[in-house]
N, C-alpha and C positions, 0 to 999 in steps of 0.2 A: 557214169559221170553225172554229177549234180552241179547246180548253179544257184547262186543267190544274187542279190542286188550288188554285192561287192566283189565276189570272186567265184570262179568255177573250180570245182575240185574233182579229182579222180580217185576212184577206189583202186588202190594198188595192192597186189598180193605178194606174199613173201618171196616167191621165185624171182619176180622182177626186182624187188628191193635188194635181195641178196646179190643178184647179178650186177646191178649198178654199183653197189657198195664195193664189191670185190674188185671191179674194174677200176674204180676211182682210187681205192686204197693202193692198188698196184702201181699207180702213178706217183706215189709218195716215196719217201726214203725208208719206209717201214720194211723190215725183213719179210720175205714172202710168207714164211710160216706164221709170223705175227699178224699180218693183215688178214689172214684167213680166220684167226681167232676173234678179231674185233668186227667181223663183217656184219653181225646181227645188231650191233649197238645202235646205228642210226635208225634202224627199223623199230627197235624197242623204244628208243627215245621218242620217235614220232607217235607211237601208240600211247605212250605215257603222257603225251602233251608237253614234253620237254622241248629241247631245241630241234630235235629231229633232222630232217633233210635240209631245212633252212640253215641250221647251224653247220651242218656238213658242208654246205656250199660256202658259207662265210669263212670257215676255218681251213678250207682246202689248201690255200697258198701256204699257210703256216705249217701244214702237215709235211711239206717238203723238207723241213729241217727237223722233223720229229726224231727223238732218240730215246726210246724207252729204257735203254741200258743205264741212263742217268738216274732212274728211280732207285731209291735206296732206303733202307731201314735206319732211322736215326736213334730210336730207342726201343728197347724190348724189356718188359718186366712181366714175367709170367704170361698170363693170357692177354696182355695188352701190348700192342705194337703201335709205334708212330712211324708213318711212312712219309718220306720227302718226295713230293711229286715232281720236283725239279723243273717246274714250269712246263711239264708235259700235259697234254690234254687228258681230261678225266677218263675218256674212253680208253686211252693207252695205259692208264694206271689200273683200270679195273681187272685185267687178267692177273696181275700181281696181288691185288686185293683179294680176289676169290681164292687164289692158291694159298695165301697166308692165312686167311680165315679158316680154310679147311684144315690146314696143319694145326692151328691153335685149338680148334674144336676137337680134333682127334686126341690132342694131348690133355686138354683141360675141360672138355665138355661145353665150353663157352668161350667166346672171344670178343675182344673190342679192338678196333683198328681205327686210328685217326690219320687222315690224309691231309697233309699241309702242302700249300704251294702248287696245287694243280690248277690248270686252266679249265674254266667252266665247271666248277665243283658241283653245281646242281645236278650234273649228269651222273654223279655217283649214285643217284637214286635208282639207276638202271640195275644196280647190283641186287636190289630186293627181288626183282623178277628173275634174275639169273640164278640165284642160289639154289632153288629147288632141284634143278637138273643135276646138281653136284652134291646133293644131300645136305644142304644148308638152309636154314630159315634165317634170312638176313633182314634186319631193320636198319634204316638209314635216317640219321638226324643231322642235317648239315653235312659236315665233313667227318662225322663219326659213324662208324658202322659196327653193329653188334650182330653176333651170329651164334646159333645153337644148332645141334644136329636135327635133321629132318629125314624121315624115311623116303627112299627113292622107290616108287612103286613100279616104274617102267611105263606108266600111263601118262602121256604128255598132258592130258587134261588135268591130272593131279599134280604132276611134278613141275609143269611150266604152263599154267593157265593163260598167261599172256600170249605165249607162242601159239597155243591152241586157238585163242581168239583171233589171232592173225591168220592162221590157217583157214578158219571158218569164214571170216569176213574182211580180211585185209585191213587197210587203214586209209582214211581220207588224206590226200595230199593236194595242195593247190596245184592246179594244172600247169600254170606257167612255171612254177618251181620244178615240178616233175620233169618237164621237157628240158629245162636247163640242166638238171641232173643227168638226164638221158644223153644229152649232147656232150656233157663233160665226160661221161663214161665212155663214149665212143672214141675219145682220144687214145684209149688204151688198145684199140683194135688196129690190126694191120689194114692198110689201104685195100679196098675191095678190088679183086682181080680174079681172072680164071685161076691163076696160080694159088692165090690165097684161099680160094674156095676148095681147091683140091687138097689142101692141108688142114682144113677145118674139121673139128670133131675127132672121133677115135680112129680115123684111118687116113691114108694118103692115097691119092689116085694119080698115077703117072699119065703123061700125055697120050700114051697108047691105050689107056683104059685099064691098066693093071691095078688091082686093089691091094694095097699093103695094109695089114692090120685087120680090124674087125670086119667080118664079111656077112654077118647075119642080116644087115640092112633093116633092122627093126625100126629105124627112124625114117624110112621111106626116102632115103637119099637118092636123087636122080643121078646115078652114076654116068649115064650116057651124056648128060649135060656137062658134067664136070670133066669128062674125057674129051670134050671138043677141043680142037686145035687152037693154039694161041692166035689171036688176031695179029695182023701185020704190025699194028701200032705197038702191041705188047712185045713183039719180037724186037722191034727197033729199040724200044725202051730198055730191054734186057741187054742188047748189045752196047748201048750207051753206058 
């Protein structure tokens, strides 16, 4: 954690950012498979100095009505496509953008894609960092994206240098903002109880201590604690 005369920041690593983003996106109307695809976008945005987690917080309420299925192609001419963002957030347009650019590059060796009517179009710049992992070299100018093929080496440092930089040093986030993100993400979790703890992770532990599921215990789970009997309060709550 570092501080200045104006604010205190925290260095946050990818594991925590991905966990918070996944939980928050799970609170929206996005399909489950889809929100797993966009989970890295707030992290990339933060590292690139774009809207990042502040924008994530500001847009959260509007994400409740997000509908990526409304995104559509309005014109297509050879290696050029125009995509209607349908007032969806740029993060939710990006998966279609990457897929379409990849298809066009495969057919024509180069591609140009224009995105109209997306919310926060500056966030389309994230595509330039995402392309390498899918074999694309992408440049972004406003709402216009161009792509050509790029070799995939299998080395994260080469294919996705921004992600590698995040793995090595994380990114600075304002401490107050991060704790708000943390508490927002907690809304996706079940209320903490003996029962919820028994069902957390890759196994279930019954009240008598029987372990169902993974038993290698490589995460040092304290099974004896989880197998403790329910308190009278919890029993009464269950009856109610």
